[in-house]
C-alpha positions as CSV (number, residue, x, y, z in Angstrom):
1,M,24.5,65.0,81.4
2,T,27.1,63.5,79.1
3,A,28.1,65.1,75.8
4,L,29.1,62.4,73.3
5,P,32.0,62.9,70.9
6,T,30.9,63.6,67.3
7,V,31.9,62.1,63.9
8,A,31.0,64.0,60.8
9,I,30.4,62.1,57.5
10,V,31.2,64.4,54.6
11,G,31.9,64.3,50.9
12,R,30.5,65.3,47.5
13,P,27.0,64.1,46.6
14,N,26.2,60.5,45.9
15,V,29.3,58.8,47.2
16,G,27.4,56.7,49.8
17,K,27.5,58.9,53.0
18,S,24.0,58.0,54.2
19,T,24.5,54.3,53.3
20,L,27.7,54.4,55.5
21,V,25.7,56.0,58.3
22,N,23.1,53.3,58.1
23,R,25.8,50.7,58.2
24,F,27.3,52.2,61.4
25,L,23.9,52.4,63.0
26,G,22.9,48.9,62.0
27,R,19.5,50.1,60.8
28,R,17.9,52.2,58.0
29,E,17.7,55.6,59.6
30,T,18.8,58.0,56.9
31,I,17.2,58.1,53.5
32,V,19.3,56.5,50.7
33,E,18.8,56.7,47.0
34,E,21.1,56.5,44.0
35,R,20.6,60.1,43.1
36,P,22.5,63.2,44.2
37,G,21.0,65.6,46.7
38,V,18.7,63.2,48.6
39,T,20.3,64.2,51.9
40,R,19.9,67.9,52.4
41,D,19.9,68.7,56.1
42,R,22.3,67.9,58.9
43,K,21.1,64.9,60.8
44,E,22.6,63.8,64.2
45,L,22.3,60.2,65.3
46,V,23.7,58.2,68.2
47,A,25.8,55.2,67.3
48,E,27.6,52.5,69.3
49,W,30.6,50.4,68.6
50,Q,32.6,48.2,71.0
51,G,30.6,49.6,74.0
52,R,31.4,53.2,73.0
53,E,28.7,55.7,72.1
54,F,29.2,58.7,69.8
55,T,27.2,61.0,67.7
56,I,27.2,60.7,63.9
57,I,26.5,63.8,61.8
58,D,25.1,62.9,58.4
59,T,25.4,65.7,55.9
60,G,24.3,66.6,52.4
61,G,26.8,66.5,49.6
62,W,29.2,69.4,49.5
63,M,29.4,71.3,46.2
64,A,31.2,74.3,45.1
65,D,28.9,77.3,45.0
66,S,29.5,77.8,41.3
67,D,28.4,74.3,40.4
68,G,24.9,74.4,41.8
69,D,22.0,76.6,42.7
70,D,21.2,78.4,45.9
71,L,19.9,75.2,47.6
72,D,23.2,73.5,46.8
73,A,25.1,76.3,48.5
74,K,22.9,76.1,51.6
75,V,23.5,72.3,51.8
76,S,27.2,72.8,51.5
77,R,27.2,75.3,54.3
78,Q,25.6,72.7,56.5
79,S,28.4,70.3,55.7
80,E,31.0,73.0,56.5
81,R,29.4,73.6,59.8
82,A,29.4,69.9,60.6
83,I,33.1,69.8,59.8
84,A,33.8,72.7,62.1
85,E,31.9,71.1,65.0
86,A,33.1,67.5,64.7
87,D,35.7,65.7,66.8
88,V,36.5,63.3,63.9
89,V,35.8,63.7,60.2
90,L,35.2,60.9,57.7
91,M,35.6,62.1,54.1
92,V,33.9,59.7,51.8
93,A,34.9,59.2,48.2
94,D,33.8,56.8,45.5
95,A,36.7,54.4,44.8
96,S,34.9,53.1,41.7
97,V,35.0,56.5,40.1
98,G,38.3,57.8,41.4
99,V,39.2,61.4,42.2
100,T,36.9,64.1,40.9
101,A,37.2,67.9,41.1
102,D,34.6,68.1,43.8
103,D,36.6,65.5,45.8
104,Q,39.6,67.7,45.6
105,L,37.6,70.7,46.9
106,V,36.2,68.7,49.8
107,A,39.7,67.5,50.7
108,D,41.0,71.1,50.6
109,L,38.3,72.0,53.1
110,V,39.0,69.2,55.6
111,R,42.8,69.5,55.4
112,R,42.4,72.9,57.2
113,I,41.0,71.5,60.4
114,E,43.2,70.3,63.3
115,R,41.3,67.2,64.1
116,P,41.6,63.6,62.9
117,V,40.4,63.0,59.3
118,F,39.9,59.6,57.7
119,L,39.6,59.2,54.0
120,V,37.0,56.5,53.2
121,A,37.2,54.7,49.9
122,N,33.6,53.6,49.5
123,K,32.2,51.1,47.0
124,T,35.2,48.8,47.5
125,D,33.1,45.7,47.5
126,S,35.9,43.1,48.0
127,E,39.6,42.8,48.7
128,K,40.1,42.2,44.9
129,Q,39.0,45.8,44.3
130,E,41.3,47.4,46.8
131,H,43.7,48.4,44.1
132,Q,41.2,51.0,43.1
133,I,41.7,53.0,46.2
134,W,45.3,54.2,45.6
135,D,44.2,56.8,43.1
136,L,42.7,58.6,46.2
137,M,46.1,59.1,47.7
138,S,46.4,62.2,45.6
139,L,43.9,63.9,47.9
140,G,46.6,64.3,50.5
141,L,44.6,62.8,53.4
142,G,46.8,59.8,54.0
143,E,46.0,56.1,53.3
144,P,42.4,55.5,52.2
145,H,40.3,53.0,54.2
146,A,38.6,50.6,51.8
147,V,35.0,50.2,52.7
148,S,31.8,48.9,51.1
149,A,29.0,50.7,53.0
150,L,26.4,48.7,51.1
151,H,27.8,45.2,51.9
152,G,29.7,46.0,55.2
153,F,33.2,45.3,53.9
154,G,35.8,47.1,56.0
155,A,33.2,49.1,58.1
156,G,34.2,47.4,61.4
157,D,37.9,48.0,60.8
158,L,37.2,51.7,60.1
159,L,35.2,52.1,63.3
160,D,38.0,50.5,65.3
161,R,40.4,53.2,64.0
162,V,37.9,55.9,64.7
163,L,37.6,54.8,68.3
164,E,41.4,55.0,68.7
165,V,41.2,58.8,68.2
166,L,37.8,59.6,69.5
167,P,37.8,61.8,72.6
168,E,36.1,60.6,75.8
169,P,32.5,61.8,76.5
170,V,32.4,65.1,78.5
171,E,30.4,65.4,81.6
172,E,28.3,68.5,81.4
173,V,26.6,70.4,84.2
174,P,24.1,68.0,85.8
175,E,20.5,68.7,85.1
176,D,17.4,67.7,87.0
177,D,16.8,64.1,85.9
178,E,13.1,64.6,86.6
179,E,12.8,67.4,84.1
180,R,10.7,66.4,81.2
181,I,11.6,67.7,77.7
182,F,8.5,67.9,75.7
183,A,8.6,67.2,71.9
184,V,6.9,69.6,69.5
185,S,6.6,68.5,65.9
186,I,6.3,71.1,63.0
187,V,4.0,69.5,60.4
188,G,2.3,70.6,57.2
189,R,2.1,70.2,53.5
190,P,5.3,70.6,51.5
191,N,6.6,74.2,51.0
192,V,4.4,75.9,53.6
193,G,7.3,77.4,55.6
194,K,8.0,74.7,58.2
195,S,11.8,74.8,57.9
196,T,11.8,78.6,57.9
197,L,9.7,78.5,61.2
198,F,12.0,75.8,62.6
199,N,15.1,77.9,61.9
200,R,13.5,81.0,63.5
201,L,12.5,79.0,66.6
202,I,15.9,77.5,67.2
203,G,17.9,80.5,66.2
204,E,20.1,79.0,63.6
205,D,19.9,77.7,60.0
206,R,19.7,74.1,61.0
207,S,17.3,72.9,58.3
208,V,17.9,73.9,54.7
209,V,15.3,76.5,53.5
210,H,14.4,76.9,49.9
211,D,11.3,77.5,47.9
212,R,11.5,74.1,46.2
213,A,8.9,71.7,47.6
214,G,10.2,68.7,49.5
215,T,13.6,70.1,50.7
216,T,13.4,68.5,54.1
217,R,13.5,64.7,53.7
218,D,14.2,63.5,57.2
219,A,12.8,64.7,60.6
220,I,15.4,67.1,62.1
221,D,15.2,68.0,65.8
222,T,17.0,70.1,68.3
223,I,16.4,71.2,72.0
224,V,15.7,74.9,72.6
225,E,15.6,76.7,75.9
226,T,12.2,78.6,76.0
227,P,10.6,80.9,78.5
228,G,8.6,77.8,79.7
229,G,11.6,75.4,79.8
230,P,13.4,73.2,77.3
231,I,11.5,72.0,74.3
232,R,12.6,69.6,71.6
233,F,11.4,70.9,68.2
234,V,11.1,68.4,65.3
235,D,11.1,69.7,61.7
236,T,9.4,67.1,59.6
237,A,9.3,66.5,55.9
238,G,6.2,67.9,54.1
239,M,3.4,65.4,54.2
240,R,1.7,64.4,50.9
241,R,-1.2,62.1,50.4
242,K,0.0,58.4,50.3
243,A,-1.5,58.0,46.8
244,R,0.8,60.7,45.6
245,V,3.9,59.3,47.2
246,D,5.5,57.6,44.2
247,E,9.2,57.5,45.1
248,E,10.7,55.4,47.7
249,T,12.5,58.5,49.2
250,E,9.1,60.3,49.5
251,Y,7.6,57.2,51.2
252,Y,10.3,57.0,53.9
253,S,10.1,60.7,54.5
254,L,6.3,60.3,55.1
255,V,6.9,57.4,57.4
256,R,9.4,59.4,59.5
257,A,7.2,62.5,59.6
258,L,4.2,60.4,60.9
259,R,6.5,58.7,63.4
260,A,7.6,62.1,64.6
261,V,4.0,63.1,65.1
262,D,3.2,60.0,67.0
263,E,6.1,60.6,69.4
264,S,5.3,64.3,69.9
265,D,3.5,66.0,72.8
266,V,2.3,68.9,70.7
267,A,2.0,69.4,67.0
268,L,2.3,72.8,65.2
269,L,0.2,72.5,62.1
270,V,1.6,75.0,59.5
271,I,-0.8,76.2,56.8
272,D,0.0,78.5,53.9
273,A,-2.5,81.3,54.5
274,T,-2.0,82.5,50.9
275,I,-3.5,79.2,49.6
276,G,-5.9,78.6,52.5
277,V,-7.0,75.4,54.1
278,T,-6.9,72.7,51.5
279,A,-8.3,69.2,51.6
280,Q,-4.8,68.0,52.2
281,D,-4.5,70.2,55.2
282,Q,-7.8,68.8,56.5
283,R,-6.6,65.2,56.1
284,L,-3.3,66.0,57.8
285,A,-5.1,67.7,60.7
286,E,-7.2,64.5,61.1
287,R,-4.0,62.4,61.2
288,V,-2.4,64.6,63.8
289,D,-5.6,64.7,65.9
290,A,-5.8,60.9,65.8
291,A,-2.2,60.8,67.2
292,G,-3.6,62.2,70.4
293,C,-1.5,65.3,70.9
294,P,-2.7,68.9,71.1
295,I,-2.6,71.0,67.9
296,V,-1.6,74.6,67.5
297,V,-2.6,75.9,64.1
298,L,-0.2,78.4,62.5
299,L,-1.4,80.4,59.5
300,N,1.9,81.3,57.9
301,K,2.4,84.2,55.4
302,W,-0.5,86.0,57.0
303,E,1.1,89.4,56.1
304,L,0.5,88.7,52.4
305,L,-3.3,88.7,52.7
306,D,-5.7,91.7,52.5
307,A,-8.6,92.1,54.9
308,E,-11.1,90.2,52.8
309,E,-8.8,87.3,52.2
310,R,-8.1,87.1,55.9
311,R,-11.9,86.9,56.7
312,D,-12.3,84.2,54.0
313,T,-9.4,82.2,55.4
314,M,-10.7,82.2,58.9
315,R,-14.2,81.2,57.8
316,T,-12.8,78.3,55.8
317,L,-10.6,77.2,58.7
318,E,-13.6,77.1,61.1
319,R,-15.5,75.0,58.6
320,K,-12.8,72.5,57.5
321,L,-11.0,72.1,60.9
322,H,-14.0,72.2,63.2
323,F,-13.1,68.8,64.6
324,I,-10.0,70.1,66.4
325,G,-12.2,72.1,68.7
326,E,-10.7,75.1,70.6
327,S,-7.2,74.6,69.3
328,P,-5.4,78.0,69.2
329,V,-4.9,79.6,65.8
330,L,-2.0,82.0,65.4
331,R,-1.4,84.3,62.4
332,I,2.3,84.6,61.8
333,S,5.1,85.2,59.3
334,A,7.9,82.7,59.8
335,L,10.0,84.7,57.3
336,T,9.9,88.0,59.1
337,G,9.2,86.7,62.6
338,K,6.0,88.7,63.0
339,S,3.8,87.3,65.8
340,V,6.0,84.2,66.2
341,Q,6.6,85.2,69.8
342,K,2.9,84.4,70.5
343,L,3.7,80.8,70.0
344,W,5.5,80.5,73.4
345,P,2.5,81.2,75.6
346,A,0.3,79.0,73.4
347,L,2.9,76.1,73.7
348,E,3.3,76.6,77.4
349,E,-0.5,76.4,77.9
350,A,-0.8,73.3,75.7
351,I,2.1,71.5,77.5
352,T,0.6,72.4,80.9
353,D,-2.8,71.0,80.0
354,Y,-1.2,67.9,78.4
355,S,0.7,67.1,81.7
356,T,-2.1,68.0,84.1
357,R,-2.7,65.7,87.0
358,I,-6.0,66.0,89.0
359,P,-6.5,64.7,92.5
360,T,-8.8,61.6,92.6
361,R,-11.2,63.4,95.0
362,K,-11.8,66.2,92.5
363,V,-12.2,63.8,89.6
364,N,-14.9,62.0,91.5
365,Q,-16.6,65.2,92.4
366,S,-16.8,66.2,88.8
367,I,-18.1,62.8,87.6
368,R,-20.8,62.8,90.4
369,A,-21.9,66.3,89.5
370,A,-22.1,65.3,85.8
371,Q,-24.2,62.2,86.6
372,V,-26.6,64.2,88.8
373,A,-27.1,66.8,86.0
374,Q,-27.5,64.1,83.3
375,P,-27.8,60.4,84.4
376,A,-26.6,57.7,82.0
377,P,-29.3,55.8,80.1
378,E,-30.6,52.4,81.2
379,G,-29.3,52.6,84.7
380,G,-25.6,53.0,83.8
381,R,-23.5,54.6,86.4
382,V,-19.8,55.5,87.1
383,L,-19.0,54.1,90.6
384,Y,-15.5,55.5,90.9
385,A,-13.1,57.4,88.8
386,T,-9.4,58.2,88.9
387,Q,-6.7,59.7,86.7
388,G,-4.3,57.0,85.8
389,A,-1.8,58.8,83.6
390,T,-0.8,62.1,82.0
391,D,0.5,63.1,78.6
392,P,-2.4,63.2,77.7
393,P,-4.7,63.2,80.8
394,T,-6.1,59.6,81.0
395,F,-9.0,58.7,83.3
396,T,-10.2,55.3,84.3
397,L,-13.9,55.0,85.0
398,F,-15.2,52.0,87.0
399,A,-18.9,51.5,85.8
400,N,-21.6,49.1,86.6
401,K,-22.3,48.5,82.9
402,E,-21.1,49.5,79.4
403,L,-21.7,53.2,78.8
404,P,-22.7,54.6,75.4
405,K,-20.1,56.6,73.5
406,T,-22.4,59.6,73.5
407,Y,-22.4,59.6,77.3
408,L,-18.7,59.2,77.5
409,R,-18.3,62.2,75.3
410,Y,-20.5,64.1,77.7
411,L,-18.3,63.1,80.6
412,E,-15.2,64.0,78.7
413,R,-16.6,67.5,78.0
414,R,-17.5,68.0,81.7
415,L,-14.0,67.0,82.8
416,R,-12.5,69.3,80.2
417,E,-14.7,72.2,81.4
418,D,-14.3,71.6,85.1
419,F,-10.5,71.4,85.0
420,E,-9.9,73.9,82.2
421,L,-8.0,71.4,80.0
422,G,-8.3,73.5,76.9
423,N,-7.9,71.5,73.6
424,T,-5.6,68.8,75.0
425,P,-6.8,65.3,74.2
426,I,-8.5,63.3,77.0
427,K,-8.6,59.5,77.2
428,L,-11.3,57.7,79.0
429,R,-11.0,54.0,79.9
430,V,-14.1,52.2,81.2
431,R,-13.9,49.1,83.3
432,R,-16.9,47.0,84.3
433,R,-17.4,46.6,88.1
434,S,-20.4,45.4,90.1
435,D,-22.0,47.6,92.7
């Protein structure tokens, strides 16, 4: 396995760091808005230039602790960690504004490292405006590189210079190429504790955690070694109803969260037990269920409920989320870690069921027994069956005529029971074939 060199994009808020990242990537990947604080978590993305691949670390704006609240301090620590880990650092400043006190503080920070640092004078929209960049020389980081992240001016020249100092990829210990790394997305309404759970699962403060709703704007992921093997955890932005998504930033957060769910093998649905199962939780569960991946329900903040509240919460959950069947329900505290360890066996079981492959002989035995016990109406019959795919288990049924949906649900239930497939989704594909 090859470890790519890393380039950290840092600077004070609202100087165009995420716009520059999108320019390097050639696509809109990070969320961009003309307002400070939109990027709050570290986000790592693979970019390519002149045939060389490298990892870009997009960070939130760095601010002095005294200038902001607790959330600002946490975002700044993420930037500091990115600086410490990077092979090359790009410090972005706004050439149209000139040097600010926060720019000076960021420059003081990056001057301490013993790796290449490039000062990027962003918002230099043409060669005529290049005279604006010289004020940035006072930061003591050498000659600024004039760039317009929005229009692309100077971006290619800057990347050429980065490649000159970028170390070669490092070959790591080879891994089994056949080993599948399953993706687990952490989803839920805003402010239910998803990022707190994510940080506890991965063992470091990767996502910024704060009691302000909507802190996580992008989907953040990392691979964790678990008792059942490596798992890629994805922390998503809180999902609101589309009707309530007014801002463009919120909209793109929702799109990325839904995309993360669609690409996941298992979804952890986090519900705030102190509030209970809301209509929004119910709609979100329906959306995740429609994506075709197993669901593990996590009732977070369980320790804050008394005995009667716990009984009411479980009754409401059974009534409102009945459609997710036998999905496991875990009562946890992401903040204290209580009962979080129960998640590992639940995930292992869900992943095992999701990737189950059943021999064709046994599939046909199950289908024949099901048809003997309850024949299909109007002479319908499955002539032959086979499992065509996993993730989730997908069965192809060759039938002599179209089978009613109710009968297909019956066959699905029998397959689930016979092969102990738990709550994993099952797909049935029917093909017409004559006797």
